[in-house]
N, C-alpha and C positions, 0 to 999 in steps of 0.2 A: 202965338208961339208956345208950344207945350213945355212943361218943365222937364220931362224925360222923353228921349227917343230910345225906345227899346229895340235893339237890332238883334234878330234871331236867325242865325244861319241854320238851314234845315237840310239834313241828308240822312236817309234811312232810319227814321225815328217814328214811323207811323204809329207804333204802339204807345208812344209817350207824348206825341205832339199835342193832342187835345188837352191833356192834363197841363202841359206847359202853358199853352195859350190861355186856358181858363184861369190859371193862377195869376196871370197878368191882367187879363181883361175884367176879372171879377174883383180886383182890388178896390178898396173903399176910396183910394185916391185915384182920380180919373183924368188928371191933366197930363195925358200921355199920348204918344203915337207909337205904333208898333210897325216896324219894317221887317217883314219876314222874307228871307232870301232863300228861295228854293234852289239849292246847289245841284240842279239836274238830278234830283233824287229818283232812283228807279222804282220806288215803291209808290204807295198812295199818298205821300206827303203833299204833293202839289195839289191834288184834288181837295184834301182837307183844308189847305190854306185858302183856296178859292172859295170853299164853302163858308169859312169864317169871314172872309173879306166881303162876301155878298151881304152879310147881315151886320157887320161891325165897321162903321165908318172910320174908326181909329186905326184900322189895320190895312196896311198896304203890302202887296205881294210882288216880289221880283222873281221871275223865272229865268234863271241863267241857262244859256244854250248848251253849256258843257260844264262838267264838274271841275271846279277850280280849287277846292280845298277850303278848310275852315277859315284860315286867315284872310284869303282873298275874297271869300264870300262876305266876310264882315266889311272889307274895304268897299265892296260893291254897294252895300247898304248905306255907308256913311254919307255920300253926296245927297241923299234924299232926306237926311235928318235935319230937322229944324228946331229941335228941343234945346233947352239950356244945357242938358247933360246927356251924355251917351252912356247907355247901359247895354253891354254885350252879354246876352243871355243864351246859354247853350240850350238847344231845343229838347233835351231830355231831362233838364233840371226844372225846378219849380220855385216860385216865390212863396214865402210864408204869408199868411194873412196879415195885413197891415204893414207889410214891408215897405211899400212905396211911400206911405204916409210917414213912416218913421224916418225914411231917407230924406223926404222933403223937409220935415221939421228940423232934422239935424243940419241940412244945408242952410236953412234960414238962420239957425242958431250960430253957425260959424261963418256967416256972410259969404256964401258961395266960394268954397275952396276950389283949388284946381282938381283935387281928387278926394273922394270920400271912400274909405275902406270899411267894409262891414263884415259881419261874421256869417258863418254858414255851418251846416251840419251835414255829415255824410249819412245818406239813407241807403240801406242795403236791400237787395232784392228779397231777402227773407224776412224783412220787416224791422230790422234793428236800426237804431239811430245813434250816431256818435258825434258829439260836438267837436269842432276844430280844437285840437289840443293846445294851440297857441292863442286861445281866446284872450288870455290875460294881456297880450300885447295891445289889443284894442282898448281895453280898460285903462291901461297905462298911458294911452295917448292923451288923456286929459280932456278938458272941456273945450279948449281952443284948437288952434291950428299949429302945425310945426313943419319943419323940413326933415328930409331923411337924415341929415347930419345931426339934427337935434334929437331924433328918436330913431336911431339906426335899426332897432329891433323890428321896425316895420318891414324891413327887407328879409326878415327870417320867415315871414308868412309865405304860404304857397304862391309861387310865381305864376299866377293866373290872372286873367282879365275880368272874369265874371264875378269876383268879390269886390268890385269897385264900380263907382260911376265917375265919369270924367267930364269936366267942364268942356263943352264943345269948342268954345273960343280958344281955350288953352291947347287942345289937340290940333286945331287948324293952324294956330300960330306956329306951333312947333313942327308941324308937318308929319305927325306920327301916322304910320301905316303898318299893317301887318305884312310880314314877309311870307313867301310860300314855304311849304314843308311842315314837318313835325316840329313840335315845341315852339310854335309861332308866338306863344304868349311871352316867352323869355325876352326876346329883343323888343317887345313892346313894354313890358312891365318895368324892367330895370330903368330904361331911359325915362319913362313917365314919372316914376317915383323920384329918381335922382334930379330930374329937371323941374319938378313941381316946387313952387315957392310956398304953397299953402296946402298941407295935407290934413284932413280931419278923419276921425274914426267914429264908428257907430258900434257900440258893444251890444249888438242884437243880432240874432240869427234871422237873416233876411232871405236866405236861399237854402233849398234842399239840394245837395249835390248828389245826384243819383249814382250809386255804385252798381253798375250793371254786371250781371253774372257773366255775360259775354257781350262783345260788340264794342268795348272801349278800344279806340284806335291805339292808344299808347300801351295797351296790354297785348297787342298783337306782335307776333314774331316777324320782323321785317328789317331789311337794310335801311329803311327810311329813318331808323333811329340814328343813323350817321348824321342826319340833319342837325343834330345838337351842336356839332362843331361849327357849322356855318352860322348858326344862330348866335353863339357866343362871339364869333368874329364880328358880327354886327353890333353886339353890345360894346365890345372894346373900341370899335370904330366910332361909335357915338361918344364914348368917353374921350377918345383922342381928339374929337372935334370940339370939345369944350375943356380948355385948359383948367378951368376952375374945378373940374371934377376929377383931376388926375389923382387925387388922394384916395379915390375909391378903387384904384386898380388892384391893390393887394386883396381887398375884400372880394372883388369880382373874380380874381384869380383863384381864390380859395373856393368860392361858390361853384365856379366852372369845374374844378377838379372833383368836388364832392358830387356834383350832378352827373358827370360822366361816369364816375366809378359806381354810382348808384344804378345807372342803366346797365352797366356791364355785369353787376352782381345779380341782377334779376334773371331768373332762369328762363323767362318766356319772352325776352325782348329781342335778342339777336340769335341768328342761326349759329350753331356751335362753330362752324367753319369760318365765321366772320369775326369772332370775338378777339382773335389775335390782332387782326387789322384795326378793329375799333380801339383796342388798347394803344397800339402804336400811334394812331392819329391823335388820340387824347394826349399822349406823352409829348408829341410834337407841338400841339397847341399849348400845353402847359409850359413847355420850355420857351416858346415864342413870347409869351406874355408874362414870364416870371420877372418880378422886380428884384430888389436887392435884399429883401427880408428873408428870414428863415422859413423853410417849408414846414407847415404843420405836420405833426407826427403821423396823422392818419393819411396824409397825402404823399409821404416819402416813397411809397411804393411806385409812384410815377417817375421816380428818378432811376429806376432799374428797368430790366427787360420783362417781357411777358412771362417767361419761365419763372423768374423770381416772383412775379405777382401771383402766379398760380401756386407756387410753393408756400408763399405767405398766407394765401387764402386757405390752403389745406391745413397749414399749421394752426391757423386761427380757428378753423372748425374743430381740429383735434383738441386745441386748448379749451375751447368752449365746452366740448364734450367732457373732457377731464374735469373742468371746473364744475359742470353740472353734477358729475359723479361725486366729486369731492364735497360739494354742497350737500348732496344727499347723505353722504357718510357723516358729515358734521351734524346735520339735522337729526339723524338717527341716534348719534352719540348724545346729543343734547337732550333728546327725548328720554333716553335711558337714564341719564343723570337726573332729570326732573321727576321721572317715575320713581326712581330710587329715593329721591328726596321726599316725595309725597308719601311713599310707603313707610319711610322712617318716622315721619310725623304722625301718620295714621296709627302708629303703635303707642303714641303718647296719649294721655287722657285729653278729652275735650276741655277747652278753656271755657268755663261757665260765664265768663264776662267778656267774651269776644263775639262781635257781630260783623259779618262781611256783607257789604251792600253793592249792588250794581243796578244801573238803570239804562234802558234804551241801548243795549249792547255796549255798555261801558262808556257812555258819553258824558258822565259827570253826576253831580249831586242834584238829581232831578226827579220829578214825578212822585209817585207814592213812596218809593224807597227813600227819597230825599226828605219827605215830610216825616216819615217814621224816624229817620236818623236824627232830625232836629228835635223831635219830641223826646227821643231817648236821651239826648244830651242834657235835656232839662229834667226829666223825670227819673232817669236811671243813669246818672253820670258815671257809675262804676262800670258800666258796659262800654268797653272800648269799641269804637266803630271804625272799620277800615273799608275804604272804597276800592273797587276794581275799576280802573280808568285807562282808556286808550292813551298812548303816548302823546298824540296830537291834541288831546283835550286837557292835558295836565296844566298848561299855562292859563287855562280858563277857570281852574278850580279856585274857590274862595280860600282866603288865608286859613291856615290851621287845619286843613283837611289831611288826614293820614290816608295814603293810597298805595296800591301796588299795581304794577302793569300786568295785563293779561298773560297768563301762562309763564310768568317769571317764577324764579325760585321763591320769591316772597309771596306770590299768589298761591303757589302750591302749599307753602307753609301755613298761611292763614286759613285757606279753605279746608285744609286737613284738620285744623284745631278748633275752628269756630263752632260755637253752639248754635248761633243764629245765622242763617243765610237768607237774605231778603233781596228779591229781584222782581222786575216786571217783565223780564224775558227769560226763557229757559237757560239754565247754566249749561256750559258745554258738556258733551257726553263723557269727557275724560274725568269730570268731577265725580268722585265716589261719595255717596251718601253714607255717613257713618251712623251707627246706632246711637241714639240719644241726641243727634243734631236736629234742629228745627228749621225746616225749609218753609219759607213764607212766600207764596206767589201772589203778587198784587194785581196782575193783568194790566192791560193797556187802556182799559175803558169798558164801558157797557157795550155789549155786542149787538150790532144791527146785522152785519154780514156774517156768513157762515165762518165758523172757526173749528180748529182741531179736527176731530174725526168726522165732523159733518162735511168736510171738504172732500171726502173720499170719492164722491160721485161728481165732483166739479173739476174735471180734468184741467181746464185752462187755469183755474184759480190756484190749483196746487202744483202747477208746473215748477219743478225744481224744489218742491217741498215734500220731505219724507215724513208722511203721517205716522207710520209705525215708530220711527226714530223719535219723533216729537213726543209720542205717548210714553216711550221708555224714559225720556227725560222728565216728563210730568209725573211719572211714578215716584219721583223723589219728593213731591210736594207733601207737606204735612198739613198746611193750611192754605185755603184759597179765600181771599178777601172779596166780599161782594157789597155793592152799594144798593142793590134792590133784588126783589124776588125773581125778576126776569133773568138777571145775570146768574143767580144761584142755580136756577133750573137749566139754563143753557150750559154752564160750565159742567154740571153733573153729567150731561149727555155728551157734550163735545169732548170732554176729557174723562173717559171711563177709567179712573184711577182711584187709589185709596187716599183720599184727603178729606179734611173737614172744612166745610164752608163756615166762615166767620162773618156774621152780619155786622161788620164794623162800620160800613160806609167807606168811601174812598178817601184816604188820607190827603191826597193831592187837592181835594175839593174843600178841605177845611178853610183854606184862605178865601175861597169864594163864598162860603156860607157866612163867614164872619166879616165879610168885606165892609169897609166904611167908604164914604164918598171920597175922602182924601186919599185913599189908596190908589184909586184910578187917576186922580189928578197928578200924583207923583210920577206915575208911569208915563202919562201924557207929556209931562215936562221933559222927562228923560228922552223920549222919542222925538221931541221937537214938534209935537202937534200943537197948532195954534190954539190959544185959549178960546173957549166958546164954540169950537168946532164939534159937530156931531160926527162920531167915529163909527164907521161901518166896517166890521171885521169880516173879511171874505176868506173862508177856509175850505177849499175844495179837497176831496180825497182822491186817491189814485183809482184807476180803472184796471180791471183784470182782462177786459176784452180787447185791449190794445197793447202791443209790445212797448215796454217802457213805462206804461201806466199813466202817461200824461194825455189828457184830452182838454183842449181849450174850450170850455163851455160858455165862457163869457168874454166879450171884448172889453178888457179892463179899462182902456182909454175911454171907450164909449160910456161905460158904466160910471166912471168917475165924472165925466162931463154931464151925464144925465142927473147925477146926484146934485150937481150945482155948487155954487159958492157956499162956504160955511160947512163943507163936509170934507172929511179925510177918509179915503178908502185904504184900509189897512189889510194887506194881503199876507196870508200865511199858507204856504204850500205844505202838503203832506211831507213828513220827514224823509220818506223814500224818494222824493223828487227833488231834494235839495242839490244834488249833483247832476252832471250830465247836461243835456240840452234844455231842461225845463226852465231854468232861470233866463237863459238866453233867448227864449222865444218872445221877448218883449218886456218881461217883468223888470229885469235889471235896468233896461233903458228907460222905462217909465218911472222907475224909482229915481234914477239920476236926474230926470227932468222935473221931478216933483209932482208928477201926475198922480202917482200912488205911493204908498209907503210900504216897501217890501220888508216884512218882519219875519221872514222865513228863518233867519239865523238867530232870532231871539231864543235863548235857551229855555226860558220859562214861559210857556204858553199861557199860564195863569195870569201873567202880567198883561198880556194882550187882551184877555177877556175882561180884566178889570178896567182897562183903558177904553173899552168900546161901549157903545150905546145899543148896538144891535148886531146880531150874528147872521150872516148869509152863508149857508153851506149847502152841500148836496146831501151826502150820506156819511159825513165825517162823524166819528164817535164824539167829537168835541161838543156836539149839540147836547149830549146828556150831561156833561159837566157844566156847560154854560147855563143850562136851565136852573141851576142853583142860584144864579144871580137874579132870577125873575125879571130878565130883560127880554125884549122881543127877539124872536128867531124866525127867519124866513128860509124856507126850503126851496132850492132851485133844482127841480127834478125833471129836467127835460129829457133825460135818458134813463129813467128809472127802469123801464122794461129791459133794456140791454144790460144794465148793471145787475139787476136781480137775477136775470137768467144766467149770467156768466159767473157771478160770485155766490149767489144764493143769499136769501135774507130771512131772518126769523119772524119778521112781520112787515107789513106794507107801510113804510114811513109816510107815504102820501095820504093814507087813510087815518093813521094815528100820529099826526104831525104835531110838533111843538108850536106851530104857528101857521101862517098862510103858506100855501104851496104854489109856486110858479112853475108852469110847465113849458114856458118859453121865455126868451129874454124880454119880449114885449110885455108879458104879464109881470115879470120882475120889475121892470122900469115903472109900470103903472102902479104897483104896490107902493113904491116910494114916492112917486109924483102925487098920488092921491092921499098919502098919509095912512093908508089902510094897514101898513105894516105894524102899526101900534094901536089898532082900534080895539074895541071890546071883544070882538071875536078872537083876535090874536091873543088877548089876555086869557080868555076862556080855554082855548086850546092849550096854552102854556101851563095853565093850572092843572089840567088833567094829566099832562105829560110829566110835570114835576111830581105829582102824586104817585105816578107809576114808577118813574125811573130815578128819583132822588129820595126814595123812601127812607134809607138808612143814613143819609148825609145830614148830620146835625152839627158839624163843626168840631167834633171830638173824635174823629176816626183814628188819627195818629195816636192820640193819647190812649184810646181804647186798645189798640194793638200793643203798645208798650206795657200798659198795666196788665193786660191779660197774659201775654206771652213771655215778657221779660221779668215782670215783678210778681207774677203768679196771683194777682188779685182777681177777685170775682167782680166783674163789671157788668152792669145791665146792658143788654143790647138796646139800640135805638128803637123806638116805637114807630112803625110805619105811619105816615101821615094820612093814608087812605087805603082802602081795599084796592088791590090790583085787579083790573078787569081781565077776564080770560079772552084769548084770541081765537078766532075761527080758523079753520083750515087744519092742515096736518101738523103745523107747528103750534100746538096748544100749550100755552104756558099759564098754568093756573096758580093762584095764590093759596097760601096756607094760613 
């Protein structure tokens, strides 16, 4: 008996069917059967199914003699299912890698619940991806099981069948089947969730929900949308048959009203001549099932006639338009006030003892600006430091930090009066550089990939990136901090502006250069890493050749398992990937299960480096900082050609690597299994890399910036530890 019976109804999807079937049959979890139901599809779907069935014993094909619709096609497949769980997969959607394994593990953890609800992402025909906006409902489900009454938010999720697996014995006992017509998932999902005694959730994106440009049945204009009324009648009939569920009637009454009004509001659902009839049927259904409670404000329109409904919709549109115009007027007025406020303060003299800081687009006291700020408090306490911080980051600030919110009046005041403005990201274009002010740009790290003006010929990498505007902002720089000769030469070319390079080293790396063994131990204890564990820090970067930037280069669960006992896999995603679907593609779920430790939200990446024994990365600039620790680095470069072609690179990291290079997962696993990741060759490569890219990092970078720029002292520049070798090719970076 297989664990999963995957039932796939098929109709007019020949362009997507192979991808759907491959996503199921190529899963690492193989204890499945697939029942594909050819719903008399007029295209080539039937032949494709037969082709797959001929070579795949886990796939069974049913060819229906006539088209019966999505719901009844699913019903046709259910009698042939022998698995513990039923999974109804639409034939134009796909499973994400590792999805079935994650589901099976979660079912085992929760001792076979009646229903397991998992997450999904919408994938658009133009390449975009958007995670389910109610994903937090799954995370809030907890580690165990619950009923709908205990976690009613579960009913706010999309009322579909394909984001769940159902225990077959539960379905057969309750006699659940799909009705005919549109919206067939509604009278299945509500009864299933209300009748289930044990529901579990999986906070992981297991399915890609394809948003087709055309061909979505529910997006077609048809009278079949009237089926929604019959479907809700079925839901109410189910509740009426179970007296213990009567308390759900007000909730379902509201859901029904919202659902029907949503259909009516869509411009492409109903013929214009049928909208009045649809409204009247909705009103009749709404009245029939109304209880004794008050009608929610947004549904009171169903207490009147169709003409009143149209008038309210029109007034709503007019109010929204007036609201938009009013908002534009208010914003324009606020901009004028702020501009006037800035101009007033720009006529006052600069404050010689005022410094304004920002890091990572106002995310807090972090990076190079943070290190300079702390050094200034110790060495130049007379210089007042004010941070520009996003409102959502204010609660995370350390005690005693003075801050202003971006573009507030306070922000306009301090940026107009400050002598020192220190940032690792360009200030907004509205900030005017005053004569006598000192703008210090610290950058985000040593460049491997193309930056600035070098992106002008990399169309994909600079999508949405205005190079001329960026250079105009860089024109405000007075000083550019560099940690090595390579960076100095790159910044001079990538940012053809009037600034002075300061060979200070990177202030953020001072803590790494001065690191003591106990520093890493303290971080490990805070993160809950078991004593004695070897910590592998995995820090992948984003990709410019895929929309969204996320590419899963490593199966994290497999890597953690291959590392074995006594290891902790610490994962740090690129900051640009912290939101959206990236975390939901398995990382959050693996963290919850203790397979890996997701440290993406840790504000200070330096802490993670201190806590680790080895870094595994692809092309992240983190490797240049990590080299200061003189600990092993492994480069996983299985897509170097695609990365370099799409983004551009200043040198070949696979030829001038800080350690061993793995060009496949098999090679990566072998490096750790054999111990080669820390052999003599690894140390030799790392030594040469440090000599080239950590030349000015001596642990005194922040102090050097403060003494040079704020105190006006003459400070010796750090002496490079070795001569920097020149590179071959058109990107020749020579030393001086």
